[in-house]
DOBA-773796 format. One line per 4 residues: number of its first residue (from 0); their letters; for each residue x, y, z of C-alpha. Coordinates in nm, 2 decimals, padded with zeros to 4 digits. Layout:
<atoms>
NUM> a> X/Y/Z | ...
</atoms>
This chain:
<atoms>
0> mpyf> -02.81/02.72/-03.67 | -02.45/02.59/-03.61 | -02.39/02.22/-03.67 | -02.09/02.02/-03.54
4> rhrs> -01.98/01.67/-03.65 | -01.69/01.46/-03.53 | -01.63/01.11/-03.68 | -01.36/00.85/-03.63
8> hlpf> -01.31/00.48/-03.70 | -01.26/00.25/-03.40 | -01.14/-00.12/-03.44 | -01.43/-00.25/-03.23
12> spee> -01.78/-00.36/-03.32 | -02.08/-00.12/-03.27 | -02.21/-00.37/-03.01 | -01.89/-00.35/-02.81
16> ifaw> -01.88/00.03/-02.82 | -02.25/00.08/-02.75 | -02.23/-00.16/-02.45 | -01.94/00.04/-02.31
20> hmrp> -02.15/00.35/-02.32 | -02.43/00.18/-02.13 | -02.22/00.09/-01.83 | -02.15/00.29/-01.51
24> gafe> -01.85/00.51/-01.53 | -01.86/00.56/-01.91 | -02.00/00.91/-01.89 | -01.73/01.01/-01.64
28> rllp> -01.45/00.87/-01.85 | -01.55/01.10/-02.13 | -01.54/01.42/-01.92 | -01.25/01.65/-02.03
32> pwvr> -00.99/01.67/-01.74 | -00.90/02.03/-01.82 | -01.26/02.14/-01.74 | -01.38/02.14/-01.38
36> vrvl> -01.70/01.94/-01.40 | -01.90/01.77/-01.13 | -02.18/01.51/-01.18 | -02.46/01.62/-00.94
40> emeg> -02.72/01.37/-01.05 | -02.74/01.08/-01.29 | -03.03/00.84/-01.34 | -03.17/00.61/-01.61
44> gihd> -02.85/00.56/-01.81 | -02.87/00.64/-02.18 | -03.22/00.50/-02.22 | -03.50/00.74/-02.31
48> ggkv> -03.57/00.97/-02.02 | -03.24/00.92/-01.86 | -03.11/01.24/-01.69 | -02.77/01.39/-01.61
52> llai> -02.72/01.71/-01.41 | -02.37/01.87/-01.42 | -02.20/02.16/-01.25 | -01.94/02.33/-01.47
56> kqgp> -01.69/02.56/-01.31 | -01.65/02.89/-01.50 | -01.42/03.13/-01.32 | -01.56/03.20/-00.97
60> tevk> -01.91/03.05/-01.05 | -02.06/02.72/-01.14 | -02.31/02.67/-01.43 | -02.57/02.39/-01.40
64> weir> -02.64/02.19/-01.71 | -02.92/01.94/-01.73 | -02.96/01.70/-02.02 | -03.20/01.42/-02.10
68> haaf> -03.15/01.12/-02.32 | -03.38/01.03/-02.61 | -03.40/00.84/-02.94 | -03.25/00.52/-02.79
72> eedr> -03.18/00.25/-03.05 | -02.96/-00.03/-02.91 | -02.62/-00.06/-03.09 | -02.72/00.23/-03.32
76> lfrd> -02.81/00.56/-03.16 | -02.88/00.76/-02.85 | -02.93/01.14/-02.81 | -02.87/01.40/-02.55
80> eqvs> -03.10/01.71/-02.54 | -03.05/02.01/-02.31 | -03.33/02.08/-02.06 | -03.15/02.38/-01.91
84> gpfe> -02.80/02.51/-01.92 | -02.55/02.73/-02.09 | -02.67/02.69/-02.46 | -02.98/02.82/-02.63
88> kwvh> -03.01/02.48/-02.79 | -02.81/02.16/-02.76 | -02.91/01.83/-02.94 | -02.63/01.57/-02.94
92> shrf> -02.67/01.25/-03.15 | -02.43/00.96/-03.08 | -02.43/00.73/-03.39 | -02.26/00.38/-03.41
96> ipad> -02.22/00.29/-03.78 | -02.08/-00.05/-03.89 | -01.78/-00.01/-04.12 | -01.74/-00.22/-04.43
100> eggc> -01.38/-00.29/-04.35 | -01.47/-00.39/-03.99 | -01.50/-00.20/-03.67 | -01.72/00.10/-03.63
104> fled> -01.75/00.46/-03.72 | -01.83/00.66/-03.41 | -02.01/00.98/-03.51 | -02.11/01.27/-03.28
108> eiew> -02.35/01.52/-03.44 | -02.45/01.83/-03.25 | -02.71/02.10/-03.34 | -02.65/02.39/-03.11
112> aapl> -02.70/02.75/-03.06 | -02.49/02.99/-02.85 | -02.65/03.18/-02.56 | -02.74/03.55/-02.59
116> gsag> -02.89/03.53/-02.94 | -02.71/03.72/-03.22 | -02.45/03.86/-02.97 | -02.36/03.51/-02.86
120> rlfa> -02.32/03.39/-03.22 | -02.10/03.69/-03.30 | -01.86/03.65/-03.01 | -01.88/03.28/-02.91
124> egfi> -01.93/03.06/-03.20 | -01.57/03.03/-03.31 | -01.45/02.97/-02.96 | -01.73/02.71/-02.89
128> erem> -01.65/02.52/-03.21 | -01.28/02.50/-03.12 | -01.36/02.38/-02.77 | -01.60/02.11/-02.91
132> drlf> -01.32/01.99/-03.15 | -01.08/01.96/-02.85 | -01.35/01.78/-02.65 | -01.45/01.52/-02.90
136> sfrh> -01.09/01.45/-03.01 | -01.02/01.37/-02.65 | -01.33/01.16/-02.60 | -01.27/00.95/-02.91
140> arlr> -00.90/00.90/-02.81 | -00.99/00.80/-02.46 | -01.26/00.56/-02.57 | -01.02/00.39/-02.81
144> ndlt> -00.75/00.37/-02.54 | -00.99/00.22/-02.28 | -01.13/-00.03/-02.52 | -00.78/-00.13/-02.62
148> lhsr> -00.68/-00.19/-02.26 | -00.99/-00.39/-02.19 | -00.94/-00.60/-02.50 | -00.61/-00.72/-02.37
152> yggp> -00.79/-00.91/-02.10 | -01.03/-01.19/-02.21 | -01.11/-01.34/-01.87 | -01.41/-01.32/-01.65
156> rltv> -01.53/-00.99/-01.50 | -01.37/-00.91/-01.17 | -01.49/-00.78/-00.83 | -01.24/-00.54/-00.68
160> altg> -01.25/-00.39/-00.33 | -01.10/-00.04/-00.33 | -00.97/00.20/-00.07 | -00.90/00.56/-00.17
164> gsgl> -01.17/00.55/-00.43 | -01.24/00.93/-00.41 | -00.89/01.03/-00.50 | -00.75/01.11/-00.84
168> igsa> -00.63/00.76/-00.92 | -00.91/00.58/-00.73 | -01.19/00.77/-00.91 | -01.03/00.72/-01.25
172> ltdf> -00.98/00.35/-01.18 | -01.34/00.30/-01.06 | -01.48/00.45/-01.37 | -01.24/00.26/-01.60
176> ltsg> -01.32/-00.08/-01.43 | -01.70/-00.03/-01.42 | -01.72/00.09/-01.78 | -01.53/-00.23/-01.87
180> ghtv> -01.79/-00.45/-01.70 | -01.61/-00.51/-01.37 | -01.75/-00.45/-01.02 | -01.59/-00.21/-00.78
184> lplt> -01.66/-00.23/-00.40 | -01.54/00.10/-00.25 | -01.45/00.11/00.12 | -01.51/00.44/00.31
188> rgrg> -01.33/00.55/00.62 | -01.53/00.58/00.94 | -01.66/00.38/01.24 | -01.94/00.13/01.25
192> esrg> -02.05/-00.15/01.02 | -02.18/00.02/00.71 | -02.31/00.34/00.56 | -02.56/00.28/00.28
196> kepi> -02.41/00.01/00.05 | -02.05/00.10/00.11 | -01.86/-00.09/00.38 | -01.67/00.11/00.63
200> wdpl> -01.32/00.06/00.77 | -01.12/00.25/01.03 | -00.75/00.21/00.95 | -00.61/00.38/01.26
204> ggfl> -00.87/00.23/01.49 | -00.81/-00.12/01.36 | -01.16/-00.19/01.24 | -01.21/-00.39/00.92
208> dpav> -01.47/-00.67/00.89 | -01.32/-00.96/00.69 | -01.67/-01.02/00.54 | -01.61/-00.72/00.32
212> fegv> -01.36/-00.93/00.12 | -01.56/-01.25/00.08 | -01.60/-01.34/-00.28 | -01.37/-01.05/-00.39
216> davv> -01.11/-01.12/-00.67 | -00.87/-00.85/-00.56 | -00.81/-00.57/-00.31 | -00.66/-00.24/-00.44
220> hlag> -00.54/-00.01/-00.16 | -00.48/00.35/-00.26 | -00.58/00.54/00.06 | -00.33/00.75/00.26
224> esla> -00.28/01.09/00.41 | -00.22/01.36/00.15 | 00.14/01.48/00.12 | 00.02/01.83/00.04
228> afrw> 00.11/02.08/00.31 | 00.28/02.42/00.33 | 00.53/02.26/00.56 | 00.56/01.92/00.71
232> taek> 00.53/01.95/01.09 | 00.62/01.65/01.31 | 00.24/01.58/01.34 | 00.19/01.59/00.97
236> keki> 00.48/01.36/00.90 | 00.35/01.11/01.16 | 00.00/01.12/00.99 | 00.16/01.05/00.65
240> lqsr> 00.35/00.75/00.79 | 00.08/00.61/01.01 | -00.20/00.63/00.75 | 00.01/00.43/00.51
244> regt> 00.17/00.18/00.74 | -00.13/00.11/00.97 | -00.39/00.10/00.70 | -00.18/-00.13/00.48
248> alia> -00.10/-00.36/00.78 | -00.47/-00.38/00.88 | -00.57/-00.50/00.53 | -00.27/-00.74/00.51
252> rtla> -00.35/-00.88/00.85 | -00.72/-00.92/00.77 | -00.65/-01.10/00.44 | -00.39/-01.33/00.60
256> gmah> -00.65/-01.43/00.86 | -00.92/-01.53/00.61 | -00.98/-01.90/00.52 | -01.04/-01.80/00.16
260> pppl> -00.88/-01.46/00.10 | -00.88/-01.27/-00.23 | -00.58/-01.40/-00.44 | -00.44/-01.05/-00.51
264> fvsa> -00.35/-00.74/-00.30 | -00.24/-00.43/-00.49 | -00.10/-00.17/-00.25 | 00.01/00.18/-00.34
268> savg> 00.37/00.29/-00.29 | 00.57/00.56/-00.47 | 00.90/00.63/-00.65 | 01.00/00.82/-00.34
272> yygd> 01.12/00.47/-00.23 | 01.44/00.53/-00.44 | 01.52/00.87/-00.28 | 01.75/01.12/-00.46
276> rgnd> 01.95/00.92/-00.71 | 02.08/01.16/-00.97 | 02.12/01.02/-01.32 | 02.14/00.65/-01.21
280> vmte> 01.87/00.44/-01.37 | 01.63/00.28/-01.12 | 01.45/-00.05/-01.18 | 01.24/-00.26/-00.94
284> esgp> 01.56/-00.44/-00.84 | 01.73/-00.12/-00.72 | 01.77/-00.06/-00.35 | 01.59/00.20/-00.14
288> gtgf> 01.72/00.55/-00.10 | 01.74/00.78/00.21 | 01.52/01.05/00.34 | 01.17/01.08/00.48
292> lamv> 00.97/00.96/00.18 | 01.21/00.67/00.12 | 01.16/00.56/00.48 | 00.78/00.59/00.45
296> crew> 00.78/00.38/00.13 | 00.99/00.11/00.29 | 00.75/00.09/00.59 | 00.45/00.11/00.35
300> egat> 00.56/-00.18/00.14 | 00.68/-00.38/00.44 | 00.33/-00.36/00.59 | 00.21/-00.59/00.31
304> glaq> 00.43/-00.87/00.44 | 00.17/-01.07/00.63 | -00.04/-01.10/00.31 | 00.26/-01.22/00.11
308> kagi> 00.35/-01.48/00.38 | -00.01/-01.61/00.36 | 00.04/-01.69/-00.01 | -00.15/-01.39/-00.15
312> rvvn> 00.00/-01.23/-00.46 | 00.11/-00.88/-00.36 | 00.19/-00.59/-00.59 | 00.36/-00.28/-00.46
316> lrtg> 00.27/00.00/-00.70 | 00.55/00.26/-00.70 | 00.38/00.55/-00.86 | 00.56/00.85/-01.01
320> fvis> 00.44/01.21/-01.09 | 00.09/01.15/-01.23 | 00.00/01.36/-01.54 | -00.35/01.50/-01.51
324> plgp> -00.47/01.86/-01.46 | -00.70/01.72/-01.20 | -00.41/01.61/-00.98 | -00.23/01.80/-00.71
328> glgk> 00.10/01.81/-00.90 | 00.02/01.93/-01.25 | -00.29/02.11/-01.13 | -00.09/02.34/-00.91
332> mlpp> 00.17/02.40/-01.18 | -00.08/02.51/-01.45 | -00.18/02.86/-01.32 | 00.17/03.01/-01.30
336> fkag> 00.27/02.84/-01.62 | -00.04/02.98/-01.80 | 00.05/03.32/-01.67 | 00.41/03.29/-01.81
340> lggr> 00.56/03.26/-01.47 | 00.68/02.91/-01.49 | 01.03/02.77/-01.51 | 01.27/02.50/-01.39
344> igsg> 01.28/02.42/-01.02 | 01.62/02.43/-00.85 | 01.89/02.31/-01.08 | 01.64/02.15/-01.32
348> rqym> 01.86/01.85/-01.34 | 01.66/01.63/-01.09 | 01.46/01.36/-01.27 | 01.08/01.36/-01.28
352> swid> 00.96/01.00/-01.32 | 00.61/01.07/-01.46 | 00.32/00.86/-01.58 | 00.00/00.95/-01.76
356> ldde> -00.31/00.90/-01.55 | -00.45/00.66/-01.81 | -00.14/00.45/-01.80 | -00.15/00.45/-01.42
360> vgli> -00.50/00.30/-01.44 | -00.38/00.07/-01.72 | -00.10/-00.06/-01.51 | -00.33/-00.14/-01.22
364> hhal> -00.56/-00.32/-01.46 | -00.24/-00.50/-01.59 | -00.16/-00.61/-01.23 | -00.52/-00.72/-01.18
368> trpg> -00.53/-00.94/-01.49 | -00.17/-01.07/-01.52 | -00.10/-01.34/-01.26 | 00.28/-01.31/-01.34
372> vsgp> 00.30/-00.96/-01.20 | 00.40/-00.95/-00.83 | 00.63/-00.75/-00.60 | 00.74/-00.40/-00.67
376> lnat> 00.60/-00.25/-00.99 | 00.72/00.09/-01.11 | 00.42/00.29/-01.23 | 00.63/00.53/-01.44
380> apnp> 00.65/00.60/-01.82 | 00.95/00.46/-02.01 | 01.10/00.80/-02.06 | 01.16/01.00/-01.74
384> vpna> 01.29/01.35/-01.79 | 01.48/01.62/-01.60 | 01.28/01.89/-01.44 | 01.40/02.15/-01.69
388> tftd> 01.28/01.93/-01.98 | 00.95/01.89/-01.82 | 00.90/02.26/-01.76 | 01.02/02.35/-02.11
392> tlgr> 00.77/02.10/-02.26 | 00.48/02.22/-02.06 | 00.56/02.58/-02.15 | 00.58/02.50/-02.52
396> ilgr> 00.24/02.32/-02.52 | 00.08/02.61/-02.34 | 00.25/02.86/-02.56 | 00.41/03.04/-02.27
400> ptlv> 00.77/03.12/-02.19 | 00.95/02.93/-01.90 | 01.19/03.20/-01.80 | 01.11/03.23/-01.43
404> plps> 01.31/02.97/-01.24 | 01.25/02.88/-00.87 | 01.59/02.86/-00.70 | 01.67/02.59/-00.45
408> favk> 01.71/02.83/-00.17 | 01.37/02.98/-00.23 | 01.21/02.63/-00.23 | 01.38/02.54/00.09
412> gmlg> 01.30/02.88/00.25 | 00.93/02.87/00.16 | 00.85/02.50/00.20 | 01.13/02.34/00.40
416> evgt> 01.15/01.97/00.40 | 00.83/01.92/00.19 | 00.99/02.13/-00.09 | 01.32/01.95/-00.07
420> elll> 01.16/01.60/-00.08 | 00.90/01.67/-00.35 | 01.06/01.93/-00.57 | 01.43/01.92/-00.54
424> kgar> 01.50/01.54/-00.52 | 01.44/01.30/-00.80 | 01.52/00.96/-00.94 | 01.53/00.82/-01.29
428> vtpk> 01.29/00.54/-01.25 | 01.20/00.30/-01.54 | 00.91/00.05/-01.57 | 01.12/-00.26/-01.64
432> kaed> 00.88/-00.51/-01.49 | 00.58/-00.36/-01.67 | 00.75/-00.38/-02.00 | 00.89/-00.73/-01.93
436> tgye> 00.54/-00.86/-01.85 | 00.39/-00.72/-02.17 | 00.24/-00.38/-02.08 | 00.23/-00.15/-02.38
440> flfp> 00.22/00.22/-02.27 | -00.05/00.45/-02.42 | 00.17/00.75/-02.36 | 00.55/00.66/-02.35
444> nled> 00.64/01.02/-02.43 | 00.58/01.33/-02.21 | 00.46/01.57/-02.48 | 00.20/01.33/-02.60
448> slrf> 00.07/01.28/-02.25 | 00.05/01.65/-02.17 | -00.12/01.73/-02.50 | -00.38/01.46/-02.44
452> qlgr> -00.45/01.55/-02.08 | -00.47/01.92/-02.15 | -00.66/01.89/-02.48 | -00.38/02.04/-02.68
456> vg> -00.34/01.77/-02.94 | -00.21/01.90/-03.28
</atoms>
């Protein structure tokens, strides 16, 4: 029967690493982003009898996978055993072994058997072993990175109110914070006072109960109408603007009216603030650009003014192109690039100011835990690249040619203003404030980020 083992040394104690695994969000942090996985049920944690039910997308179908936990020994061991799913057998032992030189050896041992008996072993074993190596290399790297980020902050655990928690950044932030011992209070959009344990707010209707923020250490506001559309109609553009301006203003107004408001308000913005700026290097001190997205970002950031005037520390998070196959940007690029149909967009000279999803989460954590961070904060990696460099790098990692350019006239003809704003314009944005306040990027270079997020390390 096949046997797989992956072992690495982490500079953290077995107690620290085991405690991380026991917290909410830890399991989700270890899911590979290049695989479409949904957690359908989870109960009991990693203690004996705990259960996880997953749905894994495979082509046009979903495969259910149910596992149960067993052999729990605090700070030493726990085990996953398949109840039903894609394998004939799956027994996964997680071992936490103290290292003589300090830290801990994290060891994953798996006894497994491919489906379909001897036929499965003949055709699938090599593929499955390669995929497991990809998976556990990613898991150990993300665990190391998350614990490293958490170790930079030694203060008390925080309670964070969050809007936009179901989005790409919001869901990653939630799992990161809760696995680090913090508490996240998600706000859902709707009408009324509450639904279950989650408070409700209505950004366009002006409903938000200040009691939601009582005793909260920070508010992180990530909600907003999606930019994705085949074309931006006048109605779509108004929704994009209103959702950001009105929702942000409602939170700022609510916080400003409280006798004891949370001391910090982190509000999303975007590098679209800078407009189309060619090769000029943009920092947080650079002025705004022109165009629809630049106007939206100015209004968006301006809506936080009441909170700032009330003495609340405000951070305007100017986010760039987020590197994750789960996101709308890279996720839509992957199918044509994997098919060998990718290439530069327009001239290819427009800059893409990108950031790895894990650094995006890390920068929000940095803002939450560093009192000296305020005002605009560029959430971009230190090394922005032209579009042509981005596409060449992605093609090389995927092992595919990038010889099919998308001309500017085709972008404008197919997508109109949305294509011009999102694909043909660019700004060379650098994270000066992040670096000046001590943030150390996990992924300062594009190739390392893409390899990590796509499971193509090495």
